[in-house]
N, C-alpha and C positions, 0 to 999 in steps of 0.2 A: 504494499501498499504505501503512496506516496504521502508525503507530509503537506503540501498543499495543491489544489484543486483550483484554477479560475476555471469560472465558467463565463465568457465574453472576452475579445480580445480587441473592442476597440482602442479607441488613443489613451485613455486610462489605465486596462486592462496591459495592454501591451508596455507601458510606460514602469508598472509595477514588475511587471516580470522579468523585465529587462533589468530591473533593480535587484532584484531579490533573486537572481542569477549570480553579482559579485559575492555574494554568502552562504549560499546553498546550492549543491549540486542539481545540475540535471534531472536525477532519476527519482529525488525528492519533489517533481515535481510534477502535474499534468495540467493538461488546460482540454478547452472545448471552446469551437464558435461553429455557427450554423454553416458557414460556406469552404466546403473539404478542400477546393484549391486553397484559402488565405490559413488552415489547421497544418497542410500539408510545406505552405511555405515557411511558418513561421517554425514549425519543427527541424526546419533544414535548415535555420537561421539560428536556433539555440540549441538544438538538440533535446529540447524536452519534447517526450509525448504526449499525443492528443487521445482525447476519446473523440468515439462518436455519437455520443447524446449526452446530455446534461446531468442524469440518470447514472449515466457510467462514469462521467467524470464525478459528482460526487459521492458515490460509492465506492470508488478508489483514492480515496482522499481524506484525512480527517480536518484539516482545514480548510473548507470551501473560501472561496472569496467571489463573491457573486458582484462581477463586473458588468453588469448592465444597467443598460438606461430606466429609469423607474417605470416607466409605463410596464415595462416585461417583466415585472418584478411578480406578479401573477403568474403569470403562465409558467416563469420558468421554478418558483415556489412550488408548484402544481408538479411540476415532471418529477423533484426530487423529493418530494414528502416521504416516499414510499422507501426511500436509505439511506434517511436521517437514524443516526442512531442515537443514543446519549452519550458517546463519548467523541463523538463529532462537533464542530465548531464553526456558525456561519461566522463570515465576515462579510458585512454590507458596506456596502460604499456609496449607496445610495442618496444625493439631499432630501429631506424630509420623509424618508421613510423613520417610520421609530421602530426601535426594539419588540416594544410589545403587539407594531405592529404584523412583526415576522412570526413571532413565537404566537399571536393568534392564529397564521395560519399553517404553520409548522408545527405546534402543539408546545405548551407550557415550558415543556421539559426542556427546549433544546437550548444551546446557548448560542448567545450573539453577543458580536463585538459590531460596534457600528463605530465604523471611520469616513473620516475626509481624507483623502490623499490629496495630491495634487503632479501637475505631469510632468514636473523636473524633477521627480522619482527618475526617468527616463536615462537623466544623465548622475544620477547617486544623491541627489538634492534637492530630494523631497522637502515637503512639510507636511504633516498627518496629523490632524487631530483623532482621539480615540475617545470612545468611553463603552464601559461595559459594567457590568457586577462584578466585580474579583473575589467576591464572595463563592460565585458559582465555578471555579476555577485553580486549578493545583497552579502550586509557585511555580513548576516545571511549564507547566500551558502559561502563566502569565508569560514568564521570561521568554517563551518564545512568541507569545506574539509581539512583544518588544524588540526583539531580535528580528524578527521576521519585518515588522515599520521601520525599523532601523536599518535594514541593509539598503535601501535606498534614501537615506536621509534623515531627519529630525523627527519625534514624533512630542507628542504633547498629551495628557489623558485629563479631558474636562468634563464635567456632570452634561448629560444627557441635552438636558434642554438648551445649554449654551451650544447646538452643534451646528445651526442656522449660521450662528456666526462666528465657527471656525467656516463654512461654505465662505463667508465673502471676505473674512480674512486672507483666507489660504489658498482656499478651491479654486475657486473664480479668477482669484487677483492676479494671476501670471498671464492672463490677457491684459488686464490694464497696464503690466512693464512692458509687455511687448509693445503696445501702443506708443506709450513714454517713449520705447526705444528708438521706433518706426518716426516719430512726430520730433525728436531731436535728430535724429538722423536726417528727417528731411530739411529742418532748419537749420545743418552748417553744409548742406550740399548747395544749399541757394547761395551760399558762398565762395563754392570752388573746391571743396573737399569731393575725393569722391566716394562715391555708395558705401563700398566693402570697409573701406578705412571709417568713414562717420559710423557705421553700425557697432565696428569694434570699439572706436570712440567713448562711444555711448552706453555700450553694454556693458565692457569694463568699468565703466566709471559706475554704474549701476552696482554690479557686482562688488568692487571694491565697495562703495559707499554703504552695501549691507553686511558686510563685514565688519567693519567698522563699528556699526550699531550692535553686532551681533559681540563683538569680541572684545569691547572696550567697554561696553554695559552703559557709557554714556548716553545720557538723554537722547533723542534726535533733533530735539531743539537747542542745543547746546551744541553737536557736531554741524546743524548748520551756523550755527552765530560763528564756530570755527572758520567758515570759511565765508564769511559775510564781514570785509574791512569797512570799514567807515568810507561813507563818498566811492565806495570802490564799483567793480563791475560785475559782481555776484549779485550786492544788497537791490541793485538794478534790476535783473532780470530778479530775482524775490517778489520786489513791488508789482514789479509784470506781472507774476503769475497770479498773485493776492489781488490786482484790479481784475482779473479775468476769472476771478473764482476755481483757482485751481483746488483748492482744499475742500471748499463745499460741492465741485465737480464729484471729487470723490466719496463723499459722504451722500451723497446725493446713488451713486452710483448703489454704493454698499445698501441704501433703502430699499432698492430696488431688487438687487440678491436677494436680499432679506423676506422681501414680502413673496417673492417666489419659490422661495426655498419652502416656507408656510403655506404653500397653496399646494404643495405636491402632498398626494394621500397614499 
């Protein structure tokens, strides 16, 4: 039996699979996706075996990662309900779908970890928020859950009622980061910098700035102030961002994201 079984191989499932392969051997993993050609391609790329069906995948793994869209959950849970035994663990990555909802469909005794990873897992820099009842799991199982998510980035454990906020903070926000990189690159291409150089300048700056926040422990506002010399170039740019609603746009984006999460059933 494999340690981990992935049901679904979309962008997030594939990102997690590739991250996990940095820590676990291909023989410890199995996956499935509806398209045979895609199964064969991913298996050839990764060395991970694929199952012919959702039920086969779930039957042959202890930790079952549901990497499908929320609207597919009912169908997938129905596919696997007959093979879910007490020793198995369900890992759900769908926004808005609660632990109780999954327990209600698979039986109250099923053990569920609710998680929200993000696509930078593909390069080992994912950020995942997780929620689960630790009393339902052995110490060894808890360690495996942590190891699984740490294999492709960082992990924080939060109460379940905060999971929709985690979607806003890290699940959806890589898209905003890419938009910022693209916009910043466009703004300097306008002045003559070659596009590939512009992307590198913008992306590395964002990466370095994020590391400064994580590694120094300084408040982001203080780090911002450190770059803003009196009457200098940076404070002029910061003032323009404030004038055109940069912070407000981010907060409004979070509000819309949170609203969408809470509508998913």
